[in-house]
PAZAPA-4460 file (N, C-alpha, C; in steps of 0.05 Angstrom, whole numbers, plus 32768, in hexadecimal, padded with zeros to 4 digits):
% residues 310
    n_x    n_y    n_z   ca_x   ca_y   ca_z    c_x    c_y    c_z   seq   type   mol
   8010   7FE8   8000   8000   8000   8000   8011   8019   8000     1      M     A
   8026   8019   8011   8038   8031   8013   8047   8035   7FF9     2      F     A
   804F   801E   7FEC   805F   8021   7FD3   804E   802D   7FBD     3      R     A
   8034   8027   7FBD   8023   8032   7FA8   801F   8050   7FAB     4      K     A
   8022   805A   7FC3   801D   8077   7FC8   8037   8088   7FC5     5      S     A
   804E   807B   7FC1   8067   808B   7FBF   8067   809D   7FA6     6      I     A
   8061   8092   7F90   8062   80A1   7F77   804F   80B9   7F77     7      L     A
   8036   80B5   7F80   8024   80CD   7F81   802E   80E2   7F94     8      P     A
   803A   80DA   7FAB   8044   80ED   7FBE   805C   80FD   7FB2     9      L     A
   806D   80EF   7FA4   8084   80FC   7F97   807B   8110   7F82    10      L     A
   8067   8108   7F73   805C   811A   7F5E   8050   8132   7F6B    11      A     A
   8041   812E   7F81   8034   8145   7F8E   8049   8158   7F9A    12      L     A
   805F   814D   7FA5   8074   815D   7FB0   8082   816D   7F9A    13      A     A
   8087   8160   7F83   8093   816F   7F6D   8081   8185   7F63    14      G     A
   8067   8180   7F62   8054   8195   7F59   8055   81AD   7F6C    15      L     A
   8055   81A7   7F86   8056   81BD   7F9A   8070   81CE   7F97    16      I     A
   8086   81C0   7F93   80A0   81CE   7F90   809F   81DF   7F77    17      I     A
   8094   81D5   7F61   8093   81E4   7F48   8082   81FD   7F4C    18      A     A
   806B   81FB   7F5A   805A   8212   7F5F   8068   8227   7F6F    19      I     A
   8077   821E   7F84   8085   8231   7F95   809A   8240   7F85    20      V     A
   80AA   8231   7F75   80BF   823E   7F65   80B3   8252   7F51    21      V     A
   809C   824A   7F45   808F   825C   7F31   8085   8275   7F3F    22      A     A
   807A   8272   7F57   8070   828A   7F65   8087   829D   7F6D    23      L     A
   809D   8291   7F76   80B4   82A2   7F7D   80C1   82AF   7F64    24      R     A
   80C2   82A0   7F4E   80CD   82AC   7F36   80BD   82C2   7F2A    25      G     A
   80A4   82C2   7F30   8092   82D7   7F25   8093   82F1   7F34    26      G     A
   80A1   82F2   7F4A   80A2   830B   7F5A   80B4   831F   7F4C    27      K     A
   80AC   8338   7F4D   80BC   834E   7F41   80D3   8354   7F54    28      T     A
   80EC   8353   7F48   8104   8359   7F58   810A   8377   7F55    29      I     A
   810C   8383   7F6C   8111   83A0   7F6C   812D   83A5   7F61    30      A     A
   8130   83B9   7F4F   814A   83BF   7F44   815D   83C9   7F5A    31      P     A
   8176   83C1   7F57   818A   83CA   7F6A   818F   83E8   7F67    32      A     A
   8193   83F6   7F7D   8198   8413   7F7B   81B3   8418   7F6D    33      P     A
   81B6   842E   7F5E   81CF   8433   7F51   81E5   8439   7F65    34      P     A
   81FD   8432   7F5E   8214   8437   7F70   8217   8454   7F75    35      V     A
   8213   8464   7F60   8215   8481   7F62   8200   848E   7F50    36      A     A
   81F3   84A3   7F59   81DF   84B0   7F49   81EC   84BE   7F32    37      M     A
   81E1   84BC   7F1A   81ED   84C9   7F03   81E9   84E7   7F05    38      P     A
   81FC   84F7   7EF9   81F9   8514   7EFA   81E2   851E   7EE9    39      P     A
   81D9   8536   7EEE   81C5   8543   7EDE   81D1   8558   7ECC    40      E     A
   81C9   8559   7EB4   81D4   856C   7EA1   81CC   8589   7EA9    41      A     A
   81E0   859B   7EA9   81DA   85B7   7EB1   81CF   85C8   7E9B    42      P     A
   81CD   85BD   7E82   81C5   85CE   7E6B   81AA   85C3   7E60    43      Y     A
   819B   85D5   7E54   8182   85CC   7E48   8187   85BA   7E30    44      R     A
   819B   85C2   7E20   81A3   85B1   7E09   81C1   85AC   7E0C    45      A     A
   81C8   8594   7E08   81E4   858D   7E0E   81ED   8574   7DFD    46      F     A
   8207   8570   7DFD   8213   8558   7DF2   8223   854C   7E09    47      V     A
   821F   8532   7E0D   822E   8525   7E23   8242   8512   7E18    48      S     A
   8255   850B   7E29   826A   84F8   7E21   827A   84EF   7E39    49      G     A
   8285   84D8   7E37   8298   84CF   7E4C   82B4   84DB   7E46    50      S     A
   82C3   84DF   7E5B   82DD   84EC   7E58   82F1   84DF   7E6B    51      A     A
   830A   84E1   7E63   8321   84D9   7E73   8332   84F1   7E7B    52      L     A
   833A   84F2   7E94   834B   8508   7E9D   8368   8502   7E94    53      I     A
   8375   8516   7E8B   8391   8513   7E83   83A1   852C   7E8A    54      E     A
   83BB   852B   7E89   83CC   8542   7E8F   83C8   8557   7E7A    55      A     A
   83CE   8570   7E81   83CB   8586   7E6E   83DF   8583   7E57    56      S     A
   83F5   8576   7E5C   8409   8570   7E47   8403   8557   7E38    57      T     A
   83EC   854A   7E3D   83E5   852F   7E36   83F7   851C   7E46    58      E     A
   83F0   8503   7E47   8400   84F0   7E56   8418   84E7   7E45    59      N     A
   8430   84EF   7E4E   8448   84EA   7E3E   8454   84CF   7E46    60      I     A
   8456   84BD   7E33   8463   84A3   7E37   8481   84A6   7E32    61      A     A
   8490   84A4   7E47   84AD   84A8   7E46   84BA   848D   7E3D    62      I     A
   84CC   848F   7E2A   84DB   8478   7E20   84F9   847E   7E20    63      G     A
   8508   846C   7E15   8525   846F   7E13   852F   846A   7DF7    64      T     A
   8542   847A   7DED   854D   8476   7DD3   8561   845F   7DD2    65      Q     A
   856D   8458   7DE9   8581   8443   7DEA   8577   842E   7DFE    66      I     A
   8575   8415   7DF5   856C   8400   7E07   8583   83F7   7E19    67      A     A
   857B   83ED   7E31   8590   83E4   7E43   8584   83DF   7E5F    68      G     A
   8596   83D6   7E71   858E   83D1   7E8D   858D   83EC   7E9C    69      I     A
   8578   83F0   7EAA   8574   8409   7EBA   8586   8407   7ED3    70      V     A
   8597   841B   7ED7   85A9   841B   7EED   85A0   842D   7F04    71      S     A
   858F   8441   7EFE   8586   8453   7F13   856C   8460   7F0B    72      K     A
   855A   8463   7F1E   8541   8472   7F1B   8543   848B   7F2C    73      I     A
   853E   84A2   7F1F   8542   84BC   7F2C   8528   84C8   7F37    74      H     A
   8511   84BB   7F32   84F7   84C6   7F3A   84E6   84B2   7F49    75      V     A
   84D0   84BB   7F54   84BD   84A9   7F61   84A1   84AF   7F56    76      V     A
   848F   849C   7F59   8474   849F   7F50   8467   84B7   7F5F    77      V     A
   845B   84C9   7F51   844E   84E0   7F5D   8461   84F7   7F61    78      G     A
   847B   84F3   7F5C   848E   8509   7F5F   848C   851D   7F49    79      G     A
   8493   8536   7F4F   8493   854B   7F3B   84AF   8550   7F30    80      H     A
   84B1   8555   7F16   84CB   8559   7F0A   84C9   8572   7EF8    81      V     A
   84E1   857E   7EF3   84E3   8594   7EE1   84EE   8589   7EC6    82      K     A
   84EA   8599   7EB1   84F5   8591   7E97   8513   858E   7E99    83      A     A
   851D   8578   7E8D   8539   8571   7E8C   8543   8562   7EA6    84      S     A
   8531   855F   7EBA   8539   854F   7ED1   853D   8532   7EC9    85      D     A
   8551   8523   7ED4   8554   8507   7ECD   853E   84F6   7ED8    86      P     A
   8535   84E3   7EC8   8520   84D0   7ED0   852C   84B5   7ED7    87      L     A
   853C   84A9   7EC4   854A   8490   7ECA   8562   848F   7EB8    88      F     A
   8575   847D   7EC0   858E   847A   7EB2   8592   845D   7EAA    89      T     A
   859A   845A   7E91   85A2   843F   7E87   85C0   843B   7E8F    90      I     A
   85C7   8422   7E94   85E3   841B   7E9B   85F6   8428   7E87    91      D     A
   8607   843A   7E92   8618   844A   7E80   8636   8444   7E83    92      D     A
   863D   842E   7E8F   865A   8428   7E94   8669   8425   7E7A    93      R     A
   865E   8417   7E67   866B   8413   7E4D   866F   842E   7E3E    94      A     A
   865A   843E   7E40   865B   8458   7E31   866F   846B   7E3F    95      Q     A
   8671   846A   7E59   8685   847A   7E67   86A1   8472   7E5F    96      K     A
   86A6   8458   7E5C   86C0   844E   7E52   86C6   8458   7E36    97      S     A
   86B1   8458   7E25   86B4   8462   7E0A   86BC   8480   7E0A    98      E     A
   86B0   848F   7E1C   86B7   84AC   7E1D   86D5   84AF   7E25    99      V     A
   86DE   849E   7E38   86FA   84A0   7E40   870D   8499   7E28   100      L     A
   8705   8485   7E19   8715   847E   7E01   8716   8495   7DEE   101      V     A
   86FF   84A2   7DE9   86FE   84B8   7DD6   870E   84D0   7DE1   102      R     A
   870D   84D5   7DFB   871D   84EB   7E06   873B   84E6   7E02   103      E     A
   8743   84CD   7E05   875F   84C6   7E00   8766   84CA   7DE3   104      A     A
   8754   84C3   7DD1   8759   84C7   7DB4   875C   84E4   7DAE   105      A     A
   874C   84F6   7DBB   874F   8512   7DB6   876A   851C   7DC0   106      V     A
   8773   8513   7DD7   878D   851B   7DE1   87A3   8513   7DCE   107      Q     A
   87A1   84FA   7DC3   87B5   84F1   7DB0   87B5   8502   7D96   108      A     A
   879D   8509   7D8D   879B   8519   7D75   87A6   8535   7D79   109      A     A
   87A1   8540   7D91   87AD   855A   7D98   87CB   8559   7D98   110      E     A
   87D6   8544   7DA2   87F3   8541   7DA2   87FE   853F   7D86   111      T     A
   87F1   852F   7D75   87F9   852C   7D59   87F8   8547   7D4A   112      E     A
   87E3   8557   7D50   87E1   8571   7D43   87F7   8583   7D4C   113      L     A
   87FD   8583   7D66   8812   8595   7D70   882D   858D   7D64   114      A     A
   8832   8573   7D61   884B   856B   7D55   884C   8573   7D38   115      S     A
   8836   8570   7D29   8836   8577   7D0D   883A   8595   7D09   116      A     A
   882D   85A5   7D1B   8831   85C2   7D19   884D   85CA   7D1F   117      K     A
   885A   85BC   7D32   8876   85C2   7D39   8888   85BC   7D21   118      Y     A
   8883   85A5   7D14   8893   859E   7CFC   888F   85B2   7CE6   119      E     A
   8877   85BB   7CE2   8871   85CF   7CCD   887E   85EA   7CD4   120      L     A
   887D   85F2   7CED   8889   860C   7CF4   88A8   860A   7CF1   121      A     A
   88B4   85F3   7CF7   88D1   85F0   7CF4   88D8   85F2   7CD7   122      L     A
   88C8   85E5   7CC5   88CD   85E6   7CA8   88CB   8602   7C9D   123      A     A
   88B8   8612   7CA8   88B5   862D   7C9F   88CC   863F   7CA7   124      E     A
   88D7   863A   7CBF   88EE   8649   7CC8   8907   8644   7CB8   125      N     A
   8909   862C   7CAC   8921   8624   7C9D   891D   8628   7C7F   126      L     A
   8907   8635   7C77   8901   8637   7C5B   8917   8646   7C4C   127      R     A
   8921   865C   7C57   8935   866C   7C48   8951   8663   7C4B   128      G     A
   8956   864D   7C5A   8971   8643   7C5F   8978   862B   7C4E   129      K     A
   8967   8625   7C3B   896B   860E   7C28   8971   85F4   7C37   130      S     A
   8965   85F1   7C4F   896A   85D8   7C5E   8956   85C3   7C55   131      V     A
   893D   85CB   7C4F   8929   85B8   7C46   891C   85C2   7C2D   132      N     A
   8910   85B1   7C1E   8904   85B8   7C04   88E7   85C1   7C08   133      S     A
   88DC   85CD   7BF3   88C0   85D6   7BF3   88AD   85BE   7BF6   134      A     A
   88B5   85A7   7BEA   88A5   8590   7BEC   88A3   8586   7C09   135      Q     A
   88B9   8588   7C18   88B8   857F   7C34   88A6   8591   7C44   136      D     A
   88A6   85AB   7C3E   8894   85BD   7C4C   8877   85B7   7C46   137      R     A
   8871   85B1   7C2D   8856   85AA   7C25   884D   8591   7C33   138      E     A
   885F   857E   7C35   8858   8565   7C43   8851   856A   7C60   139      T     A
   8861   857B   7C6D   885B   8580   7C8A   8842   8591   7C8D   140      K     A
   883C   85A2   7C79   8823   85B1   7C7B   880B   859F   7C79   141      M     A
   880C   858C   7C66   87F7   8579   7C63   87F4   8567   7C7C   142      Y     A
   880A   8561   7C88   880A   8551   7CA0   87FC   8560   7CB7   143      A     A
   8801   857A   7CB8   87F3   858A   7CCD   87D5   858C   7CC7   144      A     A
   87CD   858F   7CAE   87B1   8590   7CA7   87A3   8575   7CAE   145      Q     A
   87B2   855F   7CA8   87A7   8545   7CAE   87A3   8541   7CCC   146      K     A
   87B6   854B   7CDC   87B4   8549   7CF9   879D   855A   7D03   147      A     A
   8798   8571   7CF7   8781   8581   7CFF   8766   8573   7CF9   148      E     A
   8765   8566   7CE2   874D   8556   7CDB   8749   853F   7CEE   149      A     A
   875F   8531   7CF5   875D   851B   7D08   8753   8524   7D23   150      A     A
   875D   853C   7D2C   8754   8547   7D46   8736   854E   7D45   151      L     A
   872D   855A   7D2F   8711   8561   7D2C   8700   8547   7D2D   152      A     A
   8709   8532   7D1F   86FA   8519   7D20   86F9   850D   7D3C   153      Q     A
   8710   850E   7D4A   8711   8503   7D65   86FE   8512   7D78   154      A     A
   86FD   852D   7D75   86EB   853D   7D85   86CE   8537   7D7F   155      R     A
   86C8   8533   7D65   86AC   852C   7D5D   86A4   8511   7D69   156      A     A
   86B6   84FE   7D68   86B0   84E3   7D74   86AD   84E5   7D92   157      Q     A
   86BD   84F6   7D9F   86B9   84FA   7DBC   869E   8507   7DC2   158      L     A
   8697   851A   7DB2   867D   8527   7DB6   8666   8513   7DB2   159      N     A
   8668   8502   7D9E   8654   84EE   7D99   8652   84DA   7DB1   160      A     A
   8669   84D2   7DBB   8669   84C0   7DD2   865C   84CD   7DEB   161      A     A
   8661   84E7   7DEF   8655   84F5   7E05   8637   84F8   7E02   162      R     A
   862E   84FC   7DE9   8612   84FE   7DE3   8604   84E3   7DE9   163      V     A
   8611   84CD   7DE0   8606   84B2   7DE6   8605   84AD   7E04   164      D     A
   8619   84B7   7E13   8619   84B4   7E30   8602   84C4   7E3C   165      L     A
   85FD   84DC   7E32   85E7   84EC   7E3C   85CC   84E0   7E36   166      E     A
   85CA   84D3   7E1F   85B0   84C6   7E17   85A9   84AF   7E29   167      R     A
   85BC   84A4   7E38   85B6   848E   7E4A   85A7   8497   7E63   168      L     A
   85A7   84B1   7E67   8596   84BD   7E7D   857E   84C9   7E70   169      T     A
   8566   84BE   7E75   854D   84C8   7E6A   8543   84DF   7E7C   170      V     A
   853C   84F5   7E6F   8535   850D   7E7E   8518   8515   7E78   171      R     A
   850C   8524   7E8B   84F1   852D   7E88   84EF   8542   7E71   172      A     A
   84DC   853E   7E5E   84D9   8552   7E49   84CB   856B   7E51   173      P     A
   84BA   856A   7E67   84AB   8581   7E70   84A9   8580   7E8E   174      V     A
   84A0   8596   7E9A   8499   8596   7EB6   8481   8585   7EBA   175      D     A
   8481   8575   7ECF   8469   8564   7ED4   846C   8552   7EEB   176      G     A
   845A   853F   7EED   8459   852B   7F03   845B   850F   7EF7   177      Q     A
   8469   84FE   7F06   846D   84E2   7EFD   8452   84D4   7F04   178      V     A
   8444   84CC   7EEF   842A   84C0   7EF3   842C   84A1   7EF5   179      L     A
   843F   8496   7EE7   8445   8479   7EE9   8462   8474   7EE7   180      Q     A
   846C   845F   7EF5   8488   8458   7EF4   8488   8439   7EF2   181      L     A
   848E   842F   7EDA   848D   8413   7ED4   84A8   8407   7ECD   182      K     A
   84BD   8414   7ED6   84D8   840A   7ED2   84E8   840C   7EEC   183      I     A
   84F9   83F9   7EF1   8507   83F7   7F0A   8525   83F1   7F05   184      H     A
   8536   83F7   7F18   8553   83F0   7F14   8556   83D2   7F0F   185      P     A
   8567   83CC   7EFC   856C   83B0   7EF5   855B   83A6   7EDF   186      G     A
   8545   83B4   7ED8   8534   83AB   7EC2   853F   83B5   7EA7   187      E     A
   8537   83A7   7E92   8540   83AE   7E77   852C   83C1   7E6B   188      F     A
   8535   83D9   7E63   8524   83ED   7E57   8527   83EA   7E38   189      A     A
   8511   83E5   7E2B   8511   83E2   7E0E   8509   83FC   7E01   190      T     A
   8510   83FE   7DE7   8509   8415   7DD8   84EF   8411   7DC9   191      T     A
   84E5   8426   7DBC   84CD   8424   7DAC   84B4   842B   7DBC   192      G     A
   849D   8428   7DAE   8483   842D   7DBB   847B   8415   7DCB   193      V     A
   8476   8418   7DE5   8470   8402   7DF7   8453   8403   7DFF   194      L     A
   8447   83EC   7E03   842C   83EA   7E0D   8429   83F7   7E29   195      A     A
   843D   83F2   7E39   843F   83FF   7E54   8458   8411   7E54   196      T     A
   8455   842B   7E54   846C   843D   7E53   847E   8439   7E6C   197      P     A
   8497   843F   7E68   84AA   843D   7E7F   84A2   8451   7E95   198      L     A
   849C   8469   7E8C   8494   847E   7E9F   847E   848E   7E91   199      I     A
   8468   8494   7EA0   8453   84A6   7E96   8456   84C1   7EA5   200      M     A
   8458   84D6   7E95   845D   84F1   7EA1   8449   8505   7E95   201      L     A
   8442   8519   7EA5   8431   852D   7E9B   842E   8544   7EAF   202      G     A
   8427   855B   7EA5   8423   8573   7EB6   8406   8572   7EC0   203      N     A
   8402   8571   7EDA   83E8   856E   7EE6   83DF   8587   7EF5   204      V     A
   83EE   859D   7EF3   83E6   85B6   7F00   83CA   85BE   7EF5   205      D     A
   83C6   85BA   7EDC   83AC   85BE   7ECF   83A6   85A5   7EBF   206      R     A
   838E   859A   7EC3   8387   8580   7EB6   8375   8585   7E9E   207      L     A
   8374   8571   7E8E   8362   8571   7E76   8350   8559   7E77   208      C     A
   833A   855A   7E69   8329   8543   7E65   8325   8540   7E47   209      V     A
   8327   8527   7E3E   8324   8520   7E22   8308   8513   7E1F   210      R     A
   82F5   8523   7E14   82D9   851B   7E13   82D4   850C   7DF8   211      V     A
   82C8   84F5   7DFA   82BF   84E6   7DE3   82A3   84ED   7DDC   212      D     A
   829F   84FB   7DC5   8284   8503   7DBC   827D   84F2   7DA4   213      V     A
   8266   84E4   7DA5   825E   84D4   7D8F   825D   84E4   7D75   214      D     A
   8266   84D7   7D60   8267   84E5   7D46   824C   84F0   7D3D   215      E     A
   8237   84E3   7D46   821C   84EC   7D3E   8215   8507   7D4C   216      N     A
   8222   850D   7D62   821D   8526   7D71   8234   853A   7D6D   217      E     A
   8249   8532   7D5F   8261   8544   7D5D   825A   855F   7D51   218      A     A
   8248   8560   7D3E   8242   8579   7D30   8235   858D   7D43   219      W     A
   822B   8585   7D5A   821E   8597   7D6C   8231   85A5   7D7F   220      R     A
   824A   859B   7D81   825E   85A7   7D93   826B   85BE   7D86   221      V     A
   826B   85D5   7D93   8276   85EE   7D87   8290   85F4   7D95   222      R     A
   82A4   85FF   7D87   82BD   8608   7D94   82B7   861D   7DA9   223      P     A
   82C3   861A   7DC0   82BF   862C   7DD6   82A6   8626   7DE7   224      G     A
   8297   8611   7DE1   827F   860B   7DF0   8285   8605   7E0D   225      A     A
   8274   860E   7E1F   8278   8609   7E3B   8273   85EB   7E41   226      A     A
   827F   85E2   7E56   827C   85C6   7E5E   8280   85C3   7E7C   227      G     A
   8276   85AD   7E86   8279   85A7   7EA3   827E   8589   7EA5   228      I     A
   828F   8581   7EB7   8297   8565   7EBB   8290   855C   7ED7   229      A     A
   8285   8544   7ED9   827F   8537   7EF2   8290   851E   7EF6   230      Y     A
   829B   851B   7F0D   82AC   8504   7F12   829B   84EB   7F12   231      L     A
   82A4   84D6   7F04   8295   84BD   7F03   8294   84B1   7F1F   232      R     A
   827B   84AC   7F28   8278   84A0   7F43   8270   84B4   7F58   233      G     A
   8273   84CE   7F53   826C   84E2   7F67   8264   84FC   7F59   234      N     A
   824A   8500   7F55   8241   8517   7F46   8245   8531   7F56   235      R     A
   824C   852F   7F70   8250   8547   7F7F   826B   8554   7F78   236      Q     A
   827D   8545   7F6C   8297   8550   7F64   8295   8557   7F46   237      I     A
   8296   8571   7F41   8293   857B   7F25   82A5   8593   7F22   238      S     A
   82A9   859A   7F09   82BA   85B1   7F03   82B2   85BD   7EE8   239      T     A
   82B2   85D7   7EE5   82AD   85E3   7ECA   82C5   85DE   7EB8   240      P     A
   82C0   85DD   7E9F   82D5   85D7   7E8C   82DA   85EF   7E79   241      L     A
   82F3   85F0   7E6F   82FA   8605   7E5C   8303   85F7   7E42   242      E     A
   82F7   85FF   7E2C   82FC   85F2   7E12   8319   85F7   7E0A   243      F     A
   8326   85E2   7E00   8342   85E4   7DF7   8343   85E0   7DD9   244      V     A
   833A   85C9   7DCF   833C   85C4   7DB2   832C   85AB   7DAB   245      R     A
   8328   85A7   7D91   831E   858E   7D87   8336   857D   7D7D   246      F     A
   8333   8563   7D80   8345   8550   7D71   8337   854B   7D57   247      E     A
   833F   8557   7D41   832E   8558   7D29   832B   853D   7D1B   248      P     A
   8339   8528   7D24   8336   850E   7D16   8324   84FC   7D27   249      Y     A
   830E   84F3   7D1B   82FB   84E2   7D28   8308   84C6   7D2C   250      I     A
   8306   84BC   7D45   8314   84A3   7D4B   8300   848E   7D55   251      V     A
   8306   8474   7D54   82F4   8460   7D5F   82F2   8463   7D7D   252      P     A
   82DB   845D   7D88   82D7   845F   7DA4   82E6   8449   7DB3   253      K     A
   82F3   8450   7DC9   8300   843D   7DDA   82EE   8434   7DF0   254      K     A
   82E8   841B   7DF1   82D6   8410   7E06   82E6   8409   7E1E   255      S     A
   82DE   8413   7E35   82EB   840D   7E4E   82DB   83F9   7E5F   256      L     A
   82C4   83F0   7E54   82B2   83DE   7E63   82B8   83C1   7E5D   257      T     A
   82C2   83BB   7E45   82C6   839F   7E3D   82AC   8391   7E36   258      G     A
   8296   83A0   7E33   827C   8394   7E2C   827D   838B   7E0F   259      D     A
   8279   8371   7E0A   827A   8366   7DEF   8263   836F   7DDE   260      T     A
   824D   8379   7DEB   8236   8381   7DDC   8238   839E   7DD3   261      A     A
   824C   83AC   7DDB   824F   83C8   7DD4   8257   83CB   7DB6   262      E     A
   824D   83DF   7DA9   8253   83E4   7D8D   8271   83E9   7D89   263      R     A
   827C   83DD   7D74   8298   83E2   7D6F   829D   83F5   7D58   264      V     A
   8286   83FE   7D4B   8289   8410   7D34   8284   842D   7D3C   265      D     A
   8281   8432   7D56   827D   844D   7D5F   8296   845E   7D5D   266      T     A
   8294   8475   7D52   82AB   8487   7D50   82A4   84A1   7D5F   267      R     A
   82B9   84AE   7D69   82B4   84C5   7D7A   82C7   84DC   7D72   268      V     A
   82BD   84F4   7D77   82CD   850D   7D76   82D8   8512   7D92   269      L     A
   82F2   8516   7D94   82FE   851B   7DAE   8300   8539   7DB2   270      Q     A
   82F4   8543   7DC7   82F5   8560   7DCD   8305   8563   7DE7   271      V     A
   8318   8575   7DE7   832A   8579   7DFD   8321   8592   7E0D   272      I     A
   831C   858D   7E27   8316   85A3   7E39   832A   85A3   7E50   273      Y     A
   832E   85B9   7E5D   8340   85BB   7E73   8332   85C6   7E8C   274      S     A
   833E   85C2   7EA3   8333   85CD   7EBC   8349   85CE   7ED1   275      F     A
   8345   85E0   7EE4   8358   85E3   7EFA   8354   85CC   7F0E   276      E     A
   836A   85BF   7F15   8368   85A9   7F27   8361   85B2   7F43   277      R     A
   836E   85C7   7F4D   8369   85D1   7F68   836B   85BA   7F7C   278      N     A
   8356   85B7   7F8C   8355   85A2   7FA0   8342   858B   7F99   279      N     A
   833B   858A   7F7F   8329   8574   7F77   8337   8559   7F7A   280      L     A
   832A   8545   7F85   8336   852B   7F88   8334   851B   7F6F   281      P     A
   8341   8524   7F5A   8340   8517   7F40   835D   8511   7F37   282      V     A
   835F   84FD   7F25   837A   84F4   7F1D   8379   84ED   7EFF   283      Y     A
   838F   84F1   7EF1   8390   84E9   7ED5   8389   84CB   7ED2   284      P     A
   8379   84C6   7EBE   8370   84AB   7EB9   8354   84A5   7EC3   285      G     A
   8349   84B7   7ED4   832E   84B4   7EDE   8319   84BB   7EC8   286      Q     A
   8301   84B0   7ECB   82EC   84B6   7EB8   82DA   84CC   7EC4   287      Q     A
   82D0   84DC   7EB2   82BD   84F1   7EB9   82A6   84F1   7EA5   288      M     A
   828E   84FA   7EAE   8277   84FE   7E9D   8276   851C   7E96   289      D     A
   8276   8522   7E7D   8278   853E   7E74   825F   8545   7E64   290      V     A
   8255   855D   7E6A   823E   8569   7E5C   8248   8583   7E4F   291      Y     A
   8242   8585   7E35   824B   859C   7E25   8232   85AB   7E1B   292      I     A
   8232   85C5   7E20   821C   85D6   7E17   821B   85D6   7DF8   293      D     A
   8204   85D0   7DED   8202   85CD   7DD0   81E6   85D7   7DC7   294      A     A
   81E4   85DD   7DAD   81C9   85E5   7DA3   81B6   85CE   7DA4   295      P     A
   819C   85D3   7DA6   8189   85BD   7DA7   818A   85AC   7D8F   296      P     A
   8184   8592   7D93   8182   8580   7D7D   8169   8586   7D6C   297      H     A
   816A   8583   7D52   8153   858A   7D41   8139   857C   7D4A   298      P     A
   813B   8563   7D53   8123   8556   7D5C   8117   8562   7D76   299      T     A
   8129   856E   7D86   8120   857B   7D9F   8114   8596   7D99   300      D     A
   811F   85A4   7D86   8117   85C0   7D81   8100   85C1   7D6C   301      A     A
   80F9   85A9   7D61   80E3   85A9   7D4D   80EB   85B5   7D33   302      G     A
   8105   85B3   7D2D   8110   85BE   7D14   811A   85A7   7D03   303      Q     A
   811F   85AC   7CEA   812A   8598   7CD9   8148   859B   7CD9   304      S     A
   8156   8586   7CD0   8174   8587   7CCE   817C   859D   7CBB   305      N     A
   816D   85A1   7CA6   8175   85B5   7C92   8174   85D1   7C9E   306      A     A
   8160   85D7   7CAF   815F   85F1   7CBB   8176   85F6   7CCF   307      N     A
   817D   85E1   7CDE   8192   85E4   7CF1   81AD   85E8   7CE3   308      V     A
   81B2   85D9   7CCE   81CB   85DB   7CC0   81CE   85F6   7CB2   309      L     A
   81B7   8602   7CAA   81B8   861D   7C9E   81BE   8632   7CB3   310      R     A
***
């Protein structure tokens, strides 16, 4: 009797579980609150875009003309430097030895020139005494000229060796702050364009934002248009912007989200604005939401594209 009732009981239990799951699945799940409230546009008509903060000199990727092992780092991350201050030095022992060799060659060439000039002066003093021939004087004159040329060549080679020695110390091209330091003593510094620069440098006394404006809205942005930027994640931190320039070449949009569903054919006009850093807690590389004052869109103003373009 009990065995006959097992299957109906199991079926009834399964039905009850299915009904409970269905009822729970039908409940409306309240959306999660946003991590941060989005900013509100301060203009009646505007163009918006995401932006990256960068140094006013742009972010300068420092490299080296001569590859080698780094022997010394002269700066620290976050440190401020002046133009021509040393940043790091490549092992220069071999080049210092080359300079010593070239200096010795210059000394030898100077001695040869002094000897040749002495011989020429002696021949000139004996010209009227029929002690030596005109051909002998010509030979000594040519020897003195050859010694002068050899000295000039030795000095040029010494100068080239000193220049190569100086190139082993990489110096700051502008006043600025060390934003990144990705090279350390003992590591090999390579030449060329690197995915990760050896040092990132830029002037951060005044910062810039590079705003990506969709190409469909680019025609609405006017030179000198006012703008305001809000820090991503905190709309209470904002700053007015001052127009600097357009980057006149439309470029593909760079996606920072990694979303595979995002369009890859979107192109943007990059508009550069600047602002005073003052005490704002912002840093190069951060994202900002930017609103730019712009004329109304034709669909908003009830006008046709032809009227607006005229």
